[in-house]
N, C-alpha and C positions, 0 to 999 in steps of 0.2 A: 502340488498333487490336485488335480482337477476329477469333480465330484457333477450329479446332476441334482441330486439330494442330499438334502441334509443327514439322512438316517445314514447314509454311507459312511459315517466319520463316528459312526456308536462301534466301539470297542476297539480292540488293540488297541489298548492305551498303554503307556510307560510303567516300567519296574525301577524304581529307586533302591540302589543298597545304600543303608545309612551309614556314614563313618562311626566308627567303636567310639571317637572321642567321643561322640556325643552319647551315642545308649551307653557307652561304659561299660560292655561288654566285652569279654575276651574272645571268647572262643564260639562265639554264635556272630552268622552272616546276619542282619536283619536288613528283610525286604519290605518297598511300603509298593503294593499296587494303587495305580493313581487314578481309580473311577471315575474323580471329579475332572479328569479332563475329555470323559465324553464331552456330546455339543449341548445336551441339556445341563450339564454340570453332575451327573450322579451317576452310580452304578446302578439306577433303577432305570437309565436309559434301555438297557439289555431287555432287563424284564417285560418294559412298555412296548417297545418294537418287536418282541418275539410272542408275545399276546395278541398282535394285533396282524401283523403282516401278511400269516394267511387268509385273514377276513377281511383286508382292505375292499376288494371288489365288491366282495358281496356285502359289506356294508353300504357303500356307495349306491350301488345297485338298488339295494331295498328300504333306503334311508332311515337305517335305524342310527340310533344313537348310541356312544359308548355310554358306561357309565361304572364306576367302580367306587371304591370308600378308600380313599387318601386324602391325608392332610398335609400331603408334603409332595416330595421329588417323583412318586409315580402318578400323581394325579398331571403335574408338571411335563411329566415326557408322554403320557397319554395327550394332554392336552395339544403340544406341539402336534405329534404325531396324527393328530387327528384335525387340527387345521390345514396344515398343509394339504391332505388329502381331503378336505371340502365334508369334514363327519363331525356332524355335533357332537361336544362329549359334556357329561354331568359327573361332579365328585358329590357325594352324599358320606359325609363322615362327623365325626364327634369335633367339639367345639377347636376350630386351630389356633391350637395356644402360640405361634410365632405371626405377629402382625407381618412382617416380611411376606411371608410366606403367603396369607392370602393378598397382599397387595400384587406379587408376581402374578399369581392364577387370576387376578381380576385383568391386569396389564396383556396378556395372554391370550382372553376370553373365555376363559373358565367358568362354567354356569358349576353354582356351588350351593348346595344344601346345607346347612348346618343341623346337628341334632346334639340336645345336651348334655351327652356323658361324657365320661374323662379318661377311658380306658383309651392305652395306644392299639391293643389288639380285639378282635372279636371275640365277643362273649354270645354262644348256642344257644345261652339261656336266658337270653335278656329282650323281647320280643321289640324292645327300642333300639338293639344295637343295630351299626348302621347295614353290615351285613347283610341281616336278617331283614331288615328295613328293603334293601337294595330288593331280595330275592322275591320280597311281598309284592313288590313293584314288577319285575321284570316276567313273575306268574301271569299275574293281570294284563300285562300288556306285552305278549312273548313277541309280537311283530314290529314290536316300536323301542327295545332295546336289545342291547349285547352287554354283556356280564363280563367284564375282564378276570375279575375276581384274584386279584394278586395271592389271594390267601390261599387259595386252593389250588391255582390254576397250576400246571405241571410243567408249563413254557418257562412258568418262572425259573423252578431252579435248573430245567433242564439245558436253559440257554447259558449258564453259568457254568454246566458241564462240558458243554460243546464248546465254548469260548474263554471262559475266565481263569478257569482249571487251566484248561490248555495253554494257552497264552503263559501263564506261568508257567508253567513245566518248559516250554520252549525257551522261556527266557533264560532261568536260570537253573533248570534242572530238578532234580530231585528235592521235594521239600521235606523238612521233619518234624517243622511243628506249624501250626495254620491257626489265627487267630480271626474268628469273626464274629460283628456286632450282631443281635440277634432281634431284629426286628419281626417282616413276614418271615423271617431265614433262608431264605429262599437262593440267595447269592453263598451264604458258609454251604448249605446243603450240597449247590451245586457243584462249587467249588472242592469241596473237600470230597467229594464222591469222584472225582475225574484224580485229584490228587493222589487217593486210596490205589486208584488204577497202576500207578507209579511205585509207588510206597505203602504197600500195606502197615507196614509200622507206624505212619504219620501219626503225630500226637494233634488233638481237637480241641481247641478251646473256642467256649463260647463265653463273648461280653455281654452281661448286660447292666442295667443303673442298678445302684445299689437298692432297696427296700423304700418306699415312700418318697426318692428322688426322682428328678426326670431330666433326664437326656434326650434331644430330638432324636426320631427316628428308630430308637434302643427301649425294647419294653423293661419294664426294673423286674424285681423276682416278685411282686406280690403279681405279674399278668402271666407270667409263664406257662400258659394253660396249653395243653396239649391239642391247641385245635389246628386244624389247615395242614402245612407245610410242616412244622416246627416237630421234630423228635428227639427228644433228650436223649436218647440212647445213641444216637450219632457221635455225640460229644463226649470227651473222656472229661473234661471236666469245663463247669459252667461258674465263671467268676465273675463278682462285679465290681462298678468302678463309683465313684460319686461324681458329681455335675461341674465341683469345682476341679478335682484331678481331670476330669475328661477336658476343660477349660484349659489350663494348664499341660495339658498333652499335646493341645490345638496350636498354643504359641510356641511350645518345640516347634512345632512342623510348620509354622508360619514364620518365623522369625532367622530358625538356625540352618531350614532344607529350605525356605524360599516356596514351599508348599501350600497354598492358601484353602487348606484342609477347615473342617467344620468342627463343631464340638464331638461331635461321631467320629470322625477321624482322632481327636486327640484321646477317644477314651479305649478305641484300638490301640492306640499307639501306647497308652502308659499302662493297661492294660498287658501288654505282652512285653511291656519292660520290666513290670515289678513280676510277671511270672517267669520270665527267663531269668533273673537276679537270682533264683534259688537253684535255678540247677545251673547255672554254668560254670561255676567253679569244681562241679563233678565231671566234666566231660573234659576226653580226653583228644578228642580228635572235632573238626570245626563240623558245625551245622547250621544248613540252612533256617530260617524262620521267616513267615510271612503277613503280615495283616494289609486289609484293605482301608487307602482312605479315600472313602465313599462319596463326600461331595464337600462342596466351598462354604467357607465361612461366612459368605456375604449374606447368606437366609437369614443369619441368626446373629444381626447385632443387636438386637433389642435383649434377646434372649442373654444376649455376655453382658451388655451394659450394665443390668439389671442384679447380676451377680458378681462384675467385676466391674462396678465402677472406678474403681484405679486405673484402668486401661486407659479410660477416655478420662485423664484428669480432670474425677468427679468422684465424691464422695457418698455415702450410703445417705441417703434423707436421715437428718436429723432426726426428724421426727416421724419413728419407723418402731416397726419391731427389730428390726436388724439394727438398729442402733444402740441397743440396750450393754451398757456395761454390766459385767459380773453382778457387781452389788444392785442393779435394779432390780435382779432378779427375786429379792427377798419380798418384792412388791405383789408375787404372786401367791396364788389362794389353795393350799394344795387338799386334796383328797383322797386319801389312804383308799382303798380296795378293800380294806377290812370295815370301811365304814360308808361306803360308797350304797350301799344297797339302803340303809339308813336316810342317806342324804338324798338320794332319789325319791323316796317315797314322803318326806316332808317338806322339799325346795321346789320341787316338781320344775326343775331347772329346762331350760331351752338348751339338746344337748348337739354340742355340733362336733363332728368328726374329721376330721385333716386328712386325713391317707386319700389313698388313690380309690379310684372308683372301687375295683375288684378286691381289694381288700376288704373296704366295706363290706361289698355283697358278700364273699367269702365268711364273715362273722361281724356284727357291730352290735352296740349296746342297744334296745328294742327303744323305739321312737327318736333316735338321732336321726341328722340330716348330715348330708356328705359336701361338704366345703371344701374341697384339696387344698392342701396350705397355702399354694400357686396362689389361687384365685382370691383366698383368703384374705392374704398379701394387700393384695390390690383397693380390696372391698374395705377393708380397716383404713386404708391411705387415705381414701377417699372418701368417710364419712362412715357412721358406726353401723351396722345393721339390726341394730338394737339400741333398746332404750337402758339409761341408765338404772333404771328402777328394776330392769328383767336379771334375773338369777341365770347365768350359763354355766355350761359344765364342757370345757373343750378336754377331746380326746386325740390324741395321736397313737404312735406304736409303742412307743417309748416313753411318753410324758416330757419328753425332752422340749420339743416345738410349742405344745399346747403350756408348758410351764414360761417359756418367754411368751407368748402370746396375751396369756394372764397377765401377768407384769406390765405388760404394756398397757392395755386396755383397765388394767385398776388405776397404772398411774394417771388416765381421764377420766376418771369418775365411776370407771363401770363395776360390775359385783358378778366380776369371770375367774371360774374353777380351772383349775388342770386334773387331771386324774394320774396318780404318782404312779408311775409302773405301764400307763398308756394301755392298749389292749391286751398285751403281752402280760401285763400283769393281771387285768382282770381274768383271761384265762388261766392262768396260772393257779390263782385262784378259783378255780373250778364254777366261775359266775356263769350267766348266761348269755347266750348270744345268739342273737336272731341271724339267720344264713339262708342266703338267697342262690347261693349256689351248689353242686351237686357234684363238682371233680373237683380233686385238690391243687393245690399251687406245688410249683417244683419242690 
């Protein structure tokens, strides 16, 4: 196949039927749409091209810079399309969690501005949100920037309606179940809307990360706000997957199918399998189910290595919170919600909330500071952020993570407490939380 431009290779990706000996399903044909075979490595290639292709000549003529909020695949695709068209590009994003992603963006020439937030999705109530930040820049310099805005740009879902969904139907026919991982939600929205035109009875399942967990490119339950493209009414079910199961699903794709999908693809696979297993025996006739392998594993080596060091013939660092044995947990100092108010008034602890940023904003203990557990892990493994004389209270969703960190830090001579039951228990006790958001989570 001869082409004049690499963007001509975007789309028309293969779809693979997974053998039932792997899925364990008897009455369901499970297919994987391999979007990782797009030229820049992900399904975001489609949206990036769709958002830019009608603007390229105008952007070149007027010397505008393309600007977007992305910490991963969208930024990569936009940068490469801009590069080959001699258009400058800049991404403004929250802290990039995956070092390989930052390195690749630097290699391909992206200008990166990182803000200190932790959320995977836009927060319209936060003036320091990357999307809001970009909109202020663009409104102040309308002749300098073109904001693609993947979170609201209708070209994002539209390209999946016109192409991704149609390709799936053309290859395998009617689809009965579709599983889409939810990031900007553009790919699942467009694909679902096309497949519905062929089968109005299509069952639509969205896949997110578990509360407080992190899977690259997928929002977790704390972050599922009705902003931008996301429409929860489009889905019959929204199910959650944890990061370890996502990696296990990824390994199945890698090792048994030869599909080099990353953790997001693994989450889609494992979410589909777990859901379909519950209905398999009830079916009288074969049905078709589809999920998307959305990007490649190479971007996520450090993420995988941290969670599954055994894959790399190494082990979890001996001196770390994750290395604690069950008997070590007795070192944790626990504060019950019934005693928390007296504790706060008498001990004046440093309060550290280990949850995700949006969960923290949605409700937290007054005067607490937010350090997500992923980053707190790195901090305490490289040196204590407080003195041994300080009294510290750690808070997480249900009290499990904070107990583990309390035990680890107390073994090091610190004075660290864990709130039993976490924020869930705190709310159930009808204790007051400081709230920064006006919208409810999913």
